[in-house]
N, C-alpha and C positions, 0 to 999 in steps of 0.2 A: 501315915507318912511314908510309914514302909509298902504300904500297898501303893501307892502313889510313885513310889520309886520303882519299884516290881513292874507298875504298869508303864513306867516310862522307858524302863527297859526293854520291855517288849517291844513297844513300838519302834525303839531305834532298833533292833533289831529286822524287825519288821522293813522300815525304811531302806536300811545298807541292804536287804534283798532285793527289794523292787528297783531301789536305783544300780544295783548289780544288774538285772534283769533289763533295765532300760539299757543300758551301757552296753550289754552284748545284741539287743536288738539292733541298736543304731551301728554296730559294726556288721552286724548281719546284713541291715539295709545296703552298707557302701557296697558291701562285696557283691549284692545282688542288681547295684545299680550298676557296677564295672560290668557285672556278667550280660547285661542286659545290652549294654554300649558294644561290646566285644561281638553279641550274637547279631546286632542291627548291624554290624560291619560285615561281618560273614555273608548274612544273607546278602546285602548290596553285593558284594565281591562275586558272589554264586548268580545273582541274578547277570550282572553285567557280562559275566561268562555265558549267561544260556542265551543273551541275545547275540553275542558274537556267534555262538555256535549256528543259533538260529539264521543270522544272516549268512554264515558261510553256507549252509545248506539251501537256502532259498527258504525259508519259510518264517521270516520276519513276522513279529507278533502273533506266534501263533501261542505261547504260553498265559500271552493277556488274553487272548482269545478265550483258551482253555478256561481261565482263572473268571473270566466274565460268564462263561457257559456258565458255571458250576455255581457260581452266584445266582442268577437267573433262575437254576433250577432250584435252589433251595428258597427262595422268593415263590417259585409256583408252588413245590411243596407245601409251604405255609399258606398260600389261599386255599389249595385242593382241602386243606386239611379242616379251614375254616369253613371251606363252602360244606364239604362233610357234616358238621357240627351244625350247620345253618340247617341245612334238608333236615337232618334228625332232629331239630328242633321242632320243625314245620310240620315234620310226620307225626309225631306226639299231640301238636294240637290239633292234627285233622285227627280226629277218632272217632269212630262210630259212635252214635251214643247207646246203641242198642248191645254193645258187646257184642259186634260179629266180627269185629277186625282184630 
């Protein structure tokens, strides 16, 4: 009976710690959600200001075009890397059987 009581007490302590951790994580999650919301609002404000400045300078859409170029460049880099790996694989398959290559 004593062992059972000790076991239950230790489980109770573990349960309380875990429940406290969950409470802390929920609070942190709430803070992070609010932070994300604030950052999204700030980003939108900055984007609007950027579009206004671009329109004033006569270069409307410059930042959008720049983002698109960066995206295309990233895709091209991935494709070039895949192509390089494919060429390496093909080179390994095409070996001279007499050991000359």
